[in-house]
Structure formats: C-alpha cells, structure tokens
N, C-alpha and C positions, 0 to 999 in steps of 0.2 A: 700376284700372278694368277691369271685365269687357268682353268684346267686345260690340259693339252691332250691331243690324241697321241696314240703310239707312234704314228708317222711323224708328227711334229717333234716328239722327243728324240726319235732316231735321227731326223734331219739336223736338229740342233747339235746333237753329240757329234755326228759326222763332220759337221762344219768346224767344230772346235778341235777335232783331232786330225784335221786335214784329210778326211775321207772323201770318197767319191760322192757326187751329188746323186740323189735318188728321188724317184717319184712314188715309190712304193717300198715297203720294208722287205719285199721279196726280190728286189731288183738285183742285188748283189749278195755275195756270200758275207761280205763285211756288214751290210745293213741287217742281214738276218742274225748275225752274231750279236750286233748291238741290241737288237730287239730282245734276244734271249738274256742279255745282261740286264736290260731294263726289267724284265720279268723277275729275274733272280733278286735284283735289288728291291723291287716292289714287295715281294713276299718276305724278304728279310726285314724291311721296314715294318710290315704288318706284325711280325713276330716280336717286335721290341716293346710293344705296349698293347693295352686293350683299347682299341679305338672306339670311341662312343658311337660312331655312325654304324658300326658293325654289330652293336648290341641289339638283341631281339628278345621280346617276350613272346614265347611260343609254347607249344606242347610237344611231347615226345610221341613216338609211334608205337601202337599196340602190336604185340606178337599174336595175341589171341591163341596161344598154344597151351593147352591144358597140362602138358608135361613140363612146362616152364611158366607157371601161373603168375610169377612175380617179376617177369622180365619185360623190359621196355627197350626199344631201339633208339639210338641217338643219331642225329644227322651226321653224314659222312664228313661234311665240311665244318663241323664244330671245332673250334680252337680252344674254347674255355667255357665252363659252366660256373656261373656265379652262385646260383641257388636253385633249389628244387623243392616244390611243394606238391602235395597230393590231397585231393578232396576226400576226406575221411567221413563223408556223409553216411549215416547208418540207415538201415532198412526202416522205412516209414517216415524218415525225416524229409523236410523240404528245404531246409536252409543249408547251403554249402558250408563245409568245414575244411578250408584249405590250411594244412599245417606243414611246417618245414620237415622234410625227411633228412635225417642226419647222416652225413658221410662217415663210413668206416673204411679204413684200409682193408684190402682183401684178407690179410692175416688176422686182423681184429674181427672182421665179419665172420670168418670161419670159426675163430675161437668162441665167439658169441653163440653161433648157431650149433656148435658141437655140444653145448651144454643141454640141448633140448632132447627130450626123451621121445624117440620115434614110436615107441609102443603106445603112446597116448593118441587118442582120436583127433586131437587138435594140432597134431604135428605131422607134417608130410616130409618124406625124403625126396629131394630133388637131385637129378643128375645133370650137371652142367654139360655144355656141348663138347667139352674136352674130356668128359668122363668122371670128374670128381663129384662126390656126393656131399650134400649138406642138408640141414633141416630148416623148415620154415613153419610158422604158425598159419593155420587156415581159418582162424576164428576171430581175427582182429585186424585192424588197419595197419599198414606198415609203419615202422618207426625209423629203421635204418636202411641204408643202401650202400652198395659198392659196385665195382666193375672189375671183372677178372681179365677182360681183354680190351678195354677202352672202347668197346663198341656197344655192348649191352649193359644197361643198368639193371642191377639185380636187387630186389628188396627182400626184407626178411619175413614178410607176412602179407596175407591178404584175407579179406573177410568174405568167406564163401557164402554167407547169408546175403551179401550185397552183390557179388559178382563172381563169375567163374574164373576170371583172370583180372589182373590189374589193367586199367584202361588208360590209354594215352590221352583220351579226351578229358580225363580228370586230373591231368597234370598242369602245373604252371612252372615254367623254367625260364630263367634269364640266361641266354647263351650269347657267345660271340661266334659268328659264322664267317669263315673265310670266303671272300668273293671269288668268282670264277675269273679266269684270264682267257682272253680271246686273241688269237694271232690275226689281227686285222688292222688295216691302216686307220680306220675310224674308231677303233677301240679306245676308250678313255679309262685309265686305271681308277678304281673306286677308292679315292682318297679325297679328303677335303682340299679345296683349292689352295689353301695356304701352305700345304705340304709339298706341292709340286716343285718348288725350288730345291727342296731337299732331295727329292727323288731324282731330279735332273742332275744336280751337282754330284751326287754319289754315283749314279750310273755313268756320268761323264768321267769321273776319276777312275772307276774300274775299267772302263773301255780304253782309256789312254794307256793304262798299265798292261792290260791283256792283249790289246791289238797292236800297240806301238812299242810296248815294253819300256815305257818311260813313266815317270811319276809326274803328273800335272799338279804342280804345287798350288796353282791358283784354284783348280777344281777341288783339291784336297782341303784348302782353307775354306772355300765356300761350303763344302759338305759338312765340315766340322761346325761352322757357324750355324747352319740350318738345323743340324741335329741338336745342338745346344738349345736353340730357340724352341724346337718342338718338345724337348724334355720339360720345358717350363710351361709352354702354352697348350700342351696336348689336351688338358682337361679344362681349359679356360671357359668354355661354354657352360660348364657345370660348376664353376666357382673354384677352379684350381685342382691340383692333383689330389685324388682321393685314394684311400687305401681301404680294403675290406677289413671288417672287424674280426673275421674268423676265416678259417679255411687253410688248406695246404695244397700245394701243387703236387700233382701226381707224377712220379718220375717215369715218364713214357717217352718214346722216341719222337712223337709229334708235339710234345709239350702242350697237350690239348686242354686238360681240365683242371679247374679249381672247384672243389666241392665243399659243401658245408661240413664243418667238423663240430662234434658235440661240445657244447659249452662246458 
C-alpha cells in the first residue's frame, strides 16, 4: 500500500463505518473525531517499537551555564537514547577522543558523587535546578551521566583546562525522535509505506467501536494480522529484529530514554 494522506485515511474509515462523505477532515464533527483517533493510533504505534526511520545521529544542546557546567539539554521530542559519547580531547591534542559516557540511575549517580570531598580544589559543589546539591570533578573529562528530570543530561565531571562547561558540539548521540503531527488534509503520517495497512486497520477498528459502539470483527482481524506482520518485519531492512547489548529503560511517564549502563 502506498502512503496515504490524513484525509485519505479519514475518508476510508468513514466509508467503512457508514459515516458521512467529506471533502475535508474539518467538514463534520465525525470526521474531526476520526482524525483524532488516527492521531492517537499513530502515536500508539510509534510507541510500540523503535522505528529505524526515526533514529538520528546528532548532538545535544549546550547550556553554557557556569553554575551548571556539566549539564546538556535533550530534544523535547526525544523518545529514546541508545548511546551517548563525548569528545574527551585534552588541551594541546588535535585528535578527537570520543568515548562512551556511562549511564547511572539518579540514586547511583548521587551515591557516587557524594563520596567526593568538596574541600579539594578539583571538586565543585553544584546545585540542581530543584535545589539538591552534588559534587563534580573539574579536572577531568566526564565518565558518568544521569538525568534527574528527563530533560537535562548531567555529567559527573568536566575538564576546566579544556572548557568552561561541557559542549553540545562535542557530543555524539543516537536518538529516536518523535515526529510532529499536523492537522491538515494533505498531512502524511511519518511511517514506512508498508505500515499504513496496520495504521488504517487499527484506526478503523477503534473508530467503529468509539463512534458506532460496535466491534468491527473484520477490522479487528485485519489489525491483528498487520500488527503480527510488523512485529516480524519491523527491522527487516537491518537484518531482522535487533536487541541492544546493554542498557535499561528509565521509568518515566513518557517512556523516553534508554541509556548506556556500565558493563
């Protein structure tokens, strides 16, 4: 099946549930409801797996905040982080030294940094945005990182001989970024073409139940078949389903991130 516009999907669903014909998704309350169901179904599908086409190799954003010298900002639409590297190039060196920064749960990170003696010149006390304090090294490249709020990445050290704060331009991260949704007739959901039958079947099943209060057995069967197919073929372009060798999912409401865990 070729990719479909939002209007195409809404019209197909309305036709199957005996809805009114429309020329735009905004023509009737019913078509607007169906468009919303398609959106909900779409993001539910995105949340079921890590879609290869949404994976990006990119950088994080610098805060350039001397009171938070080891903080970096993550993209708002990030759903998952696979790995994170930082360039630990030293003063006077010319060759880049990208090394993996290891994830620590917030509790582990605090336990680690609490052992540091703030009376020493190479240790600084940092106050998080919510007021909690912890210690970082200022004479070495970072080794560990965490996130207290799932927005900022916090590392355990920075090398003040090299930089005043850690730099987003020195990061390498592989992220999964959730695409935007546009309420427009010509909008095409950002999914591979082979997944559109699954999106259509599932949205059709939900629409029949929510709008007509009936279970469309045929749509249910089509949805189940398509989801089973996607569970097998989702990674086919990369040689089958793949699993990371390390990492743990952070228990947050948006289910966003998977970080590197120390071997």
